[in-house]
N, C-alpha and C positions, 0 to 999 in steps of 0.2 A: 298795169299800164300807168305810166306817169301822167297825172293830170294836174299836178301842182308843180310849179317850178319857181325858183328864185333866180333873179337875174341881176347882173351888175355890169357896168362897163368894164372893159378890159383894163382901162387905166385905174379904176377904183380897185379892182382885184389886185393889180400889181402893187399899188401903194398901201394896201391894207391886208396883206397876206395873213397876218396873225388873226385879225378880226374874222376874215373869211374862214379860216381853219377852225376857229372857235364856234362859229355859227354852224358850220358843217358838222362838227362834233356833236353839238346840241341837237340838231335835227336827227342825226343817226342814233343818239341816245333815246330820243322819243320814239323813233321807228322800232328800235330794239324793245322798248317797253311794250309798245302796242303788239308786236309780234310774239311776245312771251308772256302775255297776261290775258286773262279772260275778258270777255265783253263786259261782264259785270264790274270787274276791277277797274277797267278803263272808264266805264260810265260813272262810277263813284267819284273818280278824280275830276272828270270834265263837267259833271253836273252843275257846279256853280256858274259855268259859262252859259248855261241854258236854263235860267230861272223859271221859264214858263213851261218847262217840260218835267215829267216825272222821271224818276230813276229808271223805271221799267221802260218808258219810251226811249230813253237814251240807250239803254242796254240793247233793245231791239235794233235800233239804228246801227250801233257799233257792230252788233253781230252780223247784220247784213253786209256791212263793209268787209268784215273779216271773212265771211263766207264767199264773197265775191273776189277775195284776194286783192283788195283795193290798195293795200299799202305795200310798197316795195320793201325789201329787206334792208336796204341802205340807200344813200342818196345817189348812187350810180345809176344813170339811165343808159340802157343799152341802145345801140343803133336800131335794133329790131323793134324795141318798144317805142322809140322815137318815131320810126316810120309808121308804125301802127297808129299812133296818135295823129300823125299828119294825115293818114288816110281817112280817119274819122272826121277830122276837121275839114278836109277837102270835100268829102261826101256830104257834109252838112253846110257847105258854102260858108265856112268860117275862115277858110284859107284858100287863096286862088291857085297857088302852085307850091311845089316842094321847095324846102330850104335845106341845103346840105347840112347834115348832122355836124360835120367838122366846123362849120361856120357859126354854129350857135351853142354847142354843148362843150363845156369843160367839166370833166369828171374829176373832182378833187380826190376821190378814193383810188384813182389809178396810180 
């Protein structure tokens, strides 16, 4: 399920297509790494970002995310995943009503 999103105004996307494509490529590279490496390998790389935690703690957390299938395979968000996220947000009073997928999502991988 997508729970992290990056957004920009359509005008910014139109004027900065090269930057947007590079950013998308970088995020996909990170997702590819996460999906193809062990929790320990990931923990070793990100440990400096969490100086108050042990390698073991970070490894356990990363493993939980991997076991829950928390990371997508790429930056494409399906309409089904989007609706699932909206349902959760509405059920938790974080969103009042549905927003059409086509009004908010541009999948650069399509």
